[in-house]
N, C-alpha and C positions, 0 to 999 in steps of 0.2 A: 905678496899680490893673490888677491882671491881669485878661484877659478869658477867661472860661471859654467853650468850646465843646462842643456836644452831640457826643457820641462816635458817634453815629448819622448825623446829617445834617451835623454840621461848621459848624451855625450858632450864632451868639451866644446865650447864654442868660441869665436873668435871676435875681435872688435869689428864693429861694422857702421862707422860713422856715429853721428849723435841726432837727435831729435830736435824740433825748433825751440823745445823748453831747456835744451842743453843735456838732457838725459842721454846716457851711453846707450848705443844699440849694439846688439850682439847677433851673431849669424851662426847658424848650425851648418857644417859642411854635410853632415849626415841626412838631415831633414830638408836641407835647403830653404830655412824658414830664417826670418829676422825677427827678433822681438826686442822688448827692454824689460829690464827688472824693476818691479815696483818694491819700494822699501815699505816693509810692514811695521809702524810707529804704534800699533795698538797697545804694546806691553809698556812702552814709554810713557804713553798717555794714561794708561791706567795707573802706573806709579804715580804720575802727576796729579791725578784725581784722588788718589788714596791718601797722598801727603798732604794735599789740601784739607780733605775730610778729618783727618785726624790731627789738625792743627788748629790754630786760632787765626789762621791768615783769613783776609776777605779777598774776594774775587776782584775787587776794584784795584787792588795793588799788583794784580797781574798784568802782563803785556796785553794792551788793547782795552785797557780797564775792566777786564772781564768778559769782554765779548768774545775774543779768541778762545779764551781757557772754556766758556761755557760751549762753544761750538765743537771743539775738540773732545769734550768731556761728556756731552748730553747722553751719548749712547750708552755710557756705563749704568745711568740711572734705571735703564730698563732690565739689568741683570738682578738675578735673585740668588744671593750666595746662601747656599742651603747646607745644613750641617752633614758631616759623614757618620755613619755607623761607628760606634765606639763599641769594640770587644774586649778592650782591657779592663780588667777589674781593677776599681780603686778602692782603698780603704775608706776614705771619707770624700763625700760629694756635698755640694751646698746648692739648694734650691730657693729661687724667689723669683717674683714677678714685676717687671717694671710698666708702669702705666704711661702710654704716650697720649692718650686723650681719655674721654669718660668712657668709651666703648671699644677701647684698643690697648691690649696688653701683651707683651712679650713675656712668656715664662722661659727661664733661663737656668740652666745647671752647670756647675764649674767645680774643678777640683781646687787644689792649692796654686797651680800654676796656669792652666788653660781653661777656656770655655769649651765645654764638652757637647752642648746641644742647646738650641732656642726652638721655640714653637709660638706662634702668634695665635691669639685668641681674642674675643671680646672681653672676656672675665675670667677671672680664676675659678675653674671647676674641675671635676674629677676626670672628666673624658679630656680635656686638654692636658692635664698633667700627665695621663695615661700616653696620650700620643707623644709627649716628649720623651718620656722615661722608656718606651718600648725600642728606642734604637740607641739605648746606653745599657753596656752591662750592669747587672745588679752589684751595687757596693756593698760593703760591709756596714757603713753607717750614713744615715741622711741628717744633716744639720738643716733647719729650716725655721721660718717664723710661723705664725698660724695661719698657713694660707689655706683658703677654702676648697675643699675636695681633696686635699694632698693625702690625708690618711687612707681615704677610700682608695686612691689610685696606688699607693703603697701596698696595700693588702691585695690588689690585684696583680701589680706588675713585678714588684719587689717584695714577695712576701717573707723573704728570710732577712732583710736589711732591719738594723735598729734605726730607731728613730729617735733623735736629740733635739727637743725644742730650744731656741734660742733663749737663754735666760734674761738677756736685756728686754726682749720683747714681752717676756712674761711679766717682768717687774713693770714696764710700761703700761701693761694691761691693768695690774693691780692699781698703779698710781693714777690711771684714768678714773677709775672709781672713787678712790679715796682722796684724790688730789694730793700734791706735794706738801701741803700742809694741813693734815686732819684736823678738824676741830675737837672730834670726839676721841675720849680715851682709847676705845675699840677700834678707831680708825688709825690712830698713831700706832698701836701695837701690830696691826696687820700689815700696815705699811713698813714698819721695822722688820717684820717676818720676811716679807718679800724682797726687801734690800739685802738681808741677809743671806738670801740663796747665792749671792756672788761669793760668800767666804767658804761655801762648803767644799771640801777637798777629799773626804773620806766618806764611807758609808755611815759610819757612826755619827759624824756630823749630819749627814741627810736624815738620819732617824730622829734626831734631836729636833729638826726643823719641821718634820712631820708630827711629832708628838707636840710641838709647840702650836702647831695649827689646831690640833685636837684640844688641846688647853685652852686656846683662845675661844674656841666655841664653847666650851664648859663654862668658861668665867664669865661671858657676855651673853649667856643664852637667855636670860629674861630680858635683857636689852635689845636683842635682836627679834625677840617675839613681840614687841610692841608693834601695833597696828595703828592705821591712820585711814581718814576717810578723804579720798580726792574730790576735786571739783565736780565729778561726775556721780557723786554717792557710791562710788565702789571702795570696798575695804581692800587695802593694800599694806604691805610691810612699810613701817616708817623709815627702816634702814635698808630699803631695798639694793642701793650701790654696794654696800658692804657685804650682803649677802652674795651678789653677783661676783664680786672679787674673791670671797672665799671658795665659791662653787667653781671658778676658774682653776684655781690651784688644786682643788680636790680631784677635777676632771683629769688633769695631767698626771696626776699621781696614780690614778686607776689605769691610765693608758701606759704608763710605765715610759713616759718621754720626759720627765723631769730631770733624773739622774742616770741617763744613759749613759754619760760620760765616765761615770764610777764603775760601771759593770764592764765596760770593755778594757780588758787588762793588756792585751797584745798591741794595742794601737793606741795613740793618743787622740783623742776626741775633743774638739773644740765646744766651748760652751756657749759661744755667739756665733752670730751668721755673719761676723765682719768681713770675712773673706769676699763674699758676693756683694755686701752693701757697699763696701768702699773700693773694693779691687774691680768691680765690675759696673754696677748700677751708678755709683758716682762718677765714673768715668764716661759711660754711656750719657749721662745728664752734662756733664761738662762738652761733650761733642755736640750734642743738640743745643745747648745754650751758645755756644760759640758760633752756630750755624743758624740762629733763630731765624723765622721766615720761611723755612722750608715747608712744603706741602706736608700733610700727614702721611701720603704714601712715601716720599722722599725721606721723612724722619724715620719711618720703619726699615726702610732700605738701609739707611746710616747706621742703625742698630744691627741690622744683618751683616753689614760690610764689617763693622767693628768686631763682632762675635766672630766672624770667619776667620778674620786675620789673626785671631788670638786663641784659635783652635788649635790642636795638638800639631797636626800635619797638614796644613793648608798646601792646595795645589800651587804649582808654579803659576805664574802670570799667564803665560801661553796657555797651558793647560786649562786653566779656570775659563779663559775666555771662550774655550771649545766645548766645555763641558757643563757650564751651569745654564739653567733655564732662563728664558726671557720673558717679558711681557707678551 
């Protein structure tokens, strides 16, 4: 049997009748005060809210056809679950952004098991990446796609971290210029060069790919120098798209972000950004798709809740309610 203590003097209390509602009254002999104990159901209600948010259940299937559920959980939409500071150094982290609307983006950082941090911005830019990275200890290697402003933020906040660009995104960038079925011989060879990046396992194979790119330029130099006049009377390169595809590869080679995974001997560095694309972004899109119809602010908070509950050390439900900021 539980023992009730007085909230004022902390002495043991005795039963003292019941209220009209049926609640038990208690009496403190020391303070000469009668009171009733209110049961705090906030933790239970928050668990109910999170279980619904991370599932495909609809509110109409809950008791009261959703009205009771909304009345009990509406207060949790005002909470902003913010990331904690990460002081542990990780070998590899993944960075990416997910857009909730045209002018609303959430930047996310994760490792192989947990979400380490998140930051909301209007679009991807260096200052936003910098704000995300400042609360996370500098890792050894960063894996990302071609995010705008990320290289500048890396130089400022994590200057000693190596950077590996996702090879799949690099291939997709080349394919966007050449198409998947190039009609010219130069386009076919460049497309195959980009596709062959997936098979690179050693530094010797990497040098073969770099030399192959140089040979491609020499082989088709006359073809690539062809010029044409557009509808405005301006002279421009006939094969501008091929030149852009080649330029994107040379830029990555100069930045030394194409074959970083071969230079790190002591750790295994992934060549793709699949961990955050499929392990985080895809899960977030699934949550938003299951609860489509939410306002933009609630979609943002749903992303915040998911990221927080998948962080390394989330607070207990009671501590979370007392520490997180609200609207």
